N, C-alpha and C positions, 0 to 999 in steps of 0.2 A: 374495526369490524365488530358488529354486536356479538355478544357471548350467547350461544344457544344452551338450552338445557343440557345437550349432549356433551358439550365440551366446557362447561361452566366449572367443574371440578378441577380442570387444568389451571383455571385462573385464580382459584380461592386457595388461601392457605390451608393446610391440613393440620388441625389442631390435634395432634395425636396425644398430647399431653393430657387432654380431657379424659382420655380412657383410664388414666391412672387414679388411684383412690384419692379422694379429696385429702385426706389426712397426709398422703405422702407429699402432695403439692404444698399444703399448708407447711408441713415440716421443712421443706426445701427453703421456703421464703423465711421461716424463723431461724433455720440454721444460718442462712446468710447474713441476716441482721445481727445475730449473736456473734458471729465470727468477728466481724468488723468492730462491734461495740466493745467486745471483750479484749480484743487486741489494742485499741485505742485506750481502753480504760486502764490496761496493763502499763501502757507508756505513761499515761498521767499518774499513776500510782507509783512506779517503780524507776522510771528513767529520769535523767535529769533534763531541764529545760534547756536543750541544746540542739544546734542544727538549724539549717535555713529556715524551716517552718517556725522553730521557736523564736528565732531572730526577728522574722517578720511579725509574728504575733505580738512579740513584747515591744518592739519598737513602733508599730504602726497601728495594729488593729485593736489590741486591748486598751491602749490610751484613747483612741477614738471612742471606743465603747463607753469608757468612763466618762469622758467629755460629755457624750450624748446623754448619759444617765444622769449627769449632774443638772442638766437643764431640761430633763424630760418634763413635759412633751414639746418643750420649744427648742428646736434643734437649730444650731449654728451650722449650716451646710456650705458657707462661702468658700472654705478652703479646709476641707476635712483631711485627716491624716491618713488618707487612703486613696489610691489611684481608682478605686471602683466606686460606684454609687453605693449608698449607704444602707441598703436594705437590711443586710445580714447584721450590721452594726446596731442598727435600730431595735431588731428582734432581740439582740443580747442586752441591749441597754434597757429594754423594757424589763428583762429578767432582773437585771442589777437594781431598776428603780422599785421593783416589788419585794426586794430583799433576797433575791436569789444572785448574789454578786461576787461571791469568791472566785478566784481565778480558776480553781478546781472545778466549780459548778459550771462556769462558762465554758470550760474545755469539754466538760461531760455533755453540754448542750450541743457543742460541735460534733461529739462522737454520735449523739443521737441524730443528728442531721445527716452524717455520712452514712449511718447504718440504715437510715430510711431511704437513701439513694440506692444502696445495694439491694435492699429488700424489694423496693419497687421495680428495678430491672429484672431481678429474679421472678417477681410475680407476673410480669409481662411475659418473660420467657416460658414460664411453667404452664401457660395456657396453650403453648404451641409444641413443646418438646417434653421429653420426659423429665421428672424432677431431678434426676442427677445431672443430666445435661443443663437444665436451667440454672442448677447451683454452680456447675462449673463455668457456665457463660458469664455469670456475675462475679466469679472469683477474682478476676484482675482488678476489679474495683477496690476490693479490700486490700490487694497486694501492691498496687501502685503507690508509688511515693507521693504522688500529687493529690490523691484523694485520702490516703492514709495519714498523711501529715495534717490535711485539712480536717480530719476527723480527731486528731489527737491534740491539735493545737487551735488557737482562736484565729481561723482563716476563713475567708467567705466563699471559697471555691465550691464547695459541695452544695450549698443552697442553690446557687446558680444553675449546677448541673442538674438538680431535681427539676427545676423549671424547663431546661432543655429537654429533658427525657419526657416530661409531661406533654410538651408540645409535639415532640417526634410521635409519641405513642397516640396522640389524637389524630395526627395527619395519616398514620398507618392503619387506623381503625378500620376493621372490615366486618360487616359490610359498611362501605363509606356512607357518610351523611353529613348534613351541615351542622348538627349539634355538636359533634366533636370539635369542628373548627371553630365554633363559637366559644368552647371551653378553651381551646388553644389561644384564641385571641384574647381572652380574659387573662391568661397565664402570662401572656407577652408583657404586659406593663409591669407585673411583679417581678419578672425575670430581669428586665432591663433596669428596674429600680435597685435590683441587687448587683448587676454587672452589666454596665452599659454596652459592652462590645457585643453582648449577644442579640443585639437588634436584628442581626442576620436571620434570627429564628423566624421573622416575618415572612422570609422567602418560601420555606416549605409549606406554610399556611397558603400562601397564594398559589403555589404549585399544586397542592392537594385539592384546591378549589377548581383549578383549571383541569385537573384530571378527571374530575367528576365526583359527584356526591351520591349518585344512585347506582352506578355501575362502574365496571372496570374496563370500559371500551379501549382497545388498543388504539394508538396512534395519538400523536401529541397536538396535531392541528386539525383533526377533523371536527366537524360541527362547530366552528367558531361562533356561531350565532348563540349558541346555549352556553359555551364556555365563557364568553367575555362578560356577560352580566353577573355570573356567579362569583368570578374572579374579582370583578370591581367591587362586589359586595364584600369579599374576603379582604381586599385592601382597605375598605372603609373600617372594617371592624379591627383592623390592627393599627389604625391611626393614634389611639391613645398610647401605645407604646412609643411611637415616634415623637408624641407630644412630652413624653416623660424625659426621653434622651434630649429633646430639644431644649426643654426647661433647663436642664443641667448644663448643656452646652452654652446657653445664654448666661446662666447663672456664673458659670466658671470661666467664660470667655474662651472655651476650648473643650475638647473631648474629656480631659481630666482636670483636676482642681489645678489651680495656679502653681502650686508648689512642685507639681510633677511635670509641668509643660516644658521645662527645659531639657529633660533628658528621655522623655517618652513620647514626644512628637515625631512624626514622619512614619514612613512605611518600610517594609522589607520584603523585596521581590524574591528572596530566597525562601520564603515561607512555604509556599506550595510544594516545592521540591522536597523541603525537609518533612512536610506532613506525609508525602508519599514514601519517603524512606522510613518513617516510623510505621506506615502500614505494611511494609514488607517484613519489619521485625515483629509486629504484631501477629503476622502470619504463623510464627512459631508456635503460638499458643491455640490460635482460632484455625489452624490449618486443616485438621481432621474434619471440621465442618464445612470449610470453603474450598478446599483443593479439588473436590469432586467437580465443583462449579467451574473453576479455573481450567481444569483439563477438558471439561465438556465445551467451554469456550474456545479453547484452541483447537479442538477437533472439529467442531461444528461450525464455528464463526470465526475462522482465522483472520479474516480481514478486521473485525472488531478488536480482536486481541492485538493485532498489529498496530491499529489505531491507537490504542491504549498505550502500548509501548511507546509509540512515537511522541505523544503527548508528554509522557513521563520524561523522555530525552529532551524535548523542547524546553520543558519547565526545569531541567537540571543544566542545560547548556546556557540558557539565556541570561540568567543572573550570576553574580559571583557567588560562588558557594564554598569558598575557602573559609577556614576557621579565623574568626576576626572578632575579638570581643568589643573593640570599638564599634563595629557595625552590627551588634546585636547577634551574632552567629556564634553562640557559645552555650555550654551548659547541656546536660542530658547527652543524647546521641550525637551531638556535635562533636564528642570525643572521638567518633570514627573519622571525621573530617581532620582532626588534630593529628592523627597518628598515619593517615594515609596521604600519599603524594597529591599534589595539584598539577593540573595541566595549564601551562601558560600563566601560573600563579594566580588563577582565579576558579578554574573548574576542578573540583574535587573529585577523585576517582571513586570513592565509596558513593557519593551522591550520584555520579553517572551510571554506576551500577545498579544501586538500590532503589532510586526513585522510578525508572521505568519497571522494575519488578513490582514495587508498590503499585503503581497504575494498573498493571495486569491483575495483580491480586484483587483490588477493588473491583475491576471490571468482572472478574470471574465470580466474586462473592455476590454480586447483585445479579448477574446475567440470568440465574434460575428463578428469580423472584417474580411475583406477578408484576404486571405492567405498572400498577399504581405504586406497589412498593419500591420497585427498582428506580423508578425516576424521582420519586419523592426523597429517598436516601441520597441519591447522586446530587440532586438539587440541593439538599442540605449540606453535603460535603463540600460542594463549590461554593455556596454562600459562606459557610465557615472559613474556608480557606481564604476568600476574598477579604472578609472581615479581619481575619488575624494578619493578613499581609498590610493591613493599614496600621499595624502596631510596629514600633521600632524593633522590638526584641522578638526574634524567631526563637522562643523558649518552649521547649517540650512541655513544660507544665501547663502551658496554655492550651495545648493540643491534645495530650494523651488521653486524658478522661473522656473526651468527646470521641476519639477514635475507638476507645474500647466500647463505649456504648453504641456506635455505629456498627461495629462488628459483631457485637452481641445480638443486636436487633436483627442484622442480616443473617446470622448464623442460625437463630431460632426460626427464621422465615423460610429456610431452603425447603424445596418441595421433597416428598418422600423418596423419590428415585435418586436424588442427591444426598440423602440422609444415609440411606441403607447401602452402604458401600464398605468394602474392606477398611477404610479409613477410619470408620467408626470404633474399631477396636483401639485406636490410637488416642482417643479423646481424653480419657482419664490420665495416661502418662504424659501426654504432651501438655495438657493444661497444668498438671501438677508441677512439672518441671518448669515450665515458663514462669508460673506464679511463684515458685521458690525463688527463682532468679530476681523478680520484682521485689519479692518480700525481703531478700537479703539486701537490696539496694535501699529500700525503705528504712530498714533498721540501721544499716550502716551510717545513713544520712543523720541519724539522730546521735550524734557523737560531738567530740571536741570539747572545748571549754563551754561550761553552763553560760548562758545569756542572763545577766544580772537584771532583777526588776529595775525599771526606771532608765534602762539604756536609752539613749536619746537618738533620734534620726541623724543621718549625715547632714552636713552643712547644706548641700545642694537641695535637700527636702526641708530646710528650716526657713521659717520666716520670721521677720522681727517682731510680730505679735506673739509668738510662741514664748511660754515661760522659761523655757531652757536656752533662748537665744542668747549668745554672747557676741556683743559687737566686735569686730576686728581689732586687733591692737593698732594703735596709732603708730604709723611707720616713721613719723618724724622724730629725728633724734632730740633728746632734750637740749 
């Protein structure tokens, strides 16, 4: 149904943040940037090179950066020492090639990348909500172990999340237009050149084009004659992203370099349920922003709430959701599945309870948004979950940063009647308590024995052409 002037205000986001002084908004963005950068810099300066992030950086990513710097700009990408595409590594290799190549300098470059991510998220939010709320919504990025460690160590994650945020921000642009979708399509090749699994980000570009570029007319299938040509144009604009991934797929003979194909191939059907479980946990921090929408959905649209719960139940019941290292179901919040009983040896009770709750939280957080924002974010979540399900490991570190960004965008986009509720008084304590827990996990993970420089990858990721390769001993007795 077309939006008339009388009801257009109900469909457009209310940028109440614009009424705040410009200095306050800029201060929130700068504060978010400095918080993460100073935290990462403190780890670089004062804490040992220890923990999972340090191990991955020392064993895989820094050696690849050095190897690319040694041959810059002629890069050998036949079998790189990273399961990701090499965009991040080439950026750091360029720094190394121009003389900014110490380990500390490269780690500080990662800190700048991570700090840019949180500042961009805060900047997007501060145009829609008060500066304090924008700062709070971006705060989990600084506290999450998966973005904080990628800021403190040489890890590629955060550069890819910047690309994801740019694309989602373009797709949510209001008033809509085709120019933001062109920018998103330009960002897509750079994104997949940094992390190939994010090819899913083409889907929200297509969906945003389908939803409209000049209005926010409700309905997913009305006026197909106008929707199909512009969607086809958006699909054509994303072809370069597919060509980038296709080139690497052909070059490597698979989705990852040959050295990683033995243990990273295959899918994991438990991933969607695990993503929903994480959504229920993230509601602890984002709850004061999204709970009004959840309650409104239950009260006014009970059938939709029941449908969301049913989908969560189906996703939890269909696959095996028990704790299993060999099946890639471990690490992070999989610890809940480790300490709670299974039904029939395959259906974990924590997953059975929390996945439906997570589905309800997602539905409620999106229900109050504009038609365009609601379907764009839901489509992004579905596409993301599908892409991650094609990966053998259902690891939280692959999912949590995206979910934090998703909930921050949804929270900042809530309409005024869902913002101005008694829950608003809980925003500061809820988010601070939640982020304190995340920060404790992040700092605790930087512990144990230091990872020594020159630590080599395990045998399963070693090729005969590697300089550290040692042929197996001859089993034949003398």
